[in-house]
C-alpha positions, 0 to 999 in steps of 0.5 A, spaced: 556 521 502 559 515 505 557 508 501 551 506 506 548 513 505 548 513 498 545 506 498 540 509 503 539 514 498 537 510 492 533 505 496 529 511 499 528 514 492 526 507 489 521 507 495 518 514 494 516 512 487 514 505 489 509 508 495 507 513 490 505 508 485 501 504 490 498 510 493 495 511 486 493 504 485 489 504 491 486 511 490 484 508 483 480 503 487 477 507 492 475 513 487 472 509 482 473 501 481 469 499 488 464 504 486 463 501 480 463 494 482 458 497 488 453 499 482 452 493 478 448 487 480 451 484 486 453 477 482 457 481 477 460 485 482 462 479 487 465 475 480 469 481 478 472 482 485 473 475 486 477 475 479 481 482 481 483 478 487 486 472 483 489 477 478 492 482 482 497 476 485 502 477 479 509 478 479 509 485 478 504 487 483 507 483 488 514 485 486 512 492 487 508 491 493 513 487 497 519 490 494 516 497 497 515 493 504 522 491 504 525 497 502 521 501 508 524 496 513 531 497 511 530 504 511 527 503 518 533 499 520 538 505 517 535 510 521 536 507 527 543 506 525 544 513 522 540 517 526 545 523 525 544 523 517 539 529 516 532 527 513 532 520 517 526 522 521 522 523 515 525 516 512 523 513 519 516 516 519 515 515 512 517 508 512 513 506 518 507 509 515 508 505 509 509 498 513 503 499 518 498 503 513 499 499 507 503 492 509 500 491 516 493 494 513 493 489 507 494 483 512 490 485 517 484 488 514 484 487 506 486 480 505 482 477 510 476 480 507 478 478 500 479 471 503 472 471 505 469 474 499 473 468 495 468 463 499 462 466 496 458 463 491 457 470 487 450 467 484 447 466 491 442 470 494 445 470 501 451 473 498 448 480 497 449 482 504 456 480 505 458 483 499 455 490 501 459 489 507 465 487 504 465 493 499 464 498 505 469 495 509 474 493 504 474 500 501 474 504 508 481 500 509 483 501 502 482 509 503 487 508 509 492 504 504 491 510 499 492 515 504 498 512 508 502 510 501 501 517 498 503 520 505 509 515 506 512 518 499 511 525 501 515 524 507 520 519 504 521 525 499 522 530 504 528 525 507 531 525 500 531 532 500 534 533 507 540 528 505 541 531 499 542 538 503 548 535 507 552 534 501 
């Protein structure tokens, strides 16, 4: 395997792990965190989610989220240049799935909702309706992020296996 293919293999290997990690994180939020926040008093749910949205912007999360985005972007470029390498179709589809279904959905759907939530006064009675709307729509898009991250991980893994088969 030439050096560039070795580098792509390592990048894809790391992307498989990171996509799986992101998918697990988003799955946990969709499966029980958001449901729990929706069951408690709106004031408490709003305050908790506001705190979560501030806390999640830390070095570790951002490094994994943005690092996975960068890895998938580089893998996408790799596939266009090295289309003849076995597994590139799976690397391309998996990478695009993460880029669109995670990075894209986060920027277009989840972050604007988080920004709107940050402006709510958790103790205001006027915050209840926006909170319920937030929970429903944010969670729906988070389901998309969970599913696409896990699917991306699986597709990238198939691409890795096919790259190994060429040796």
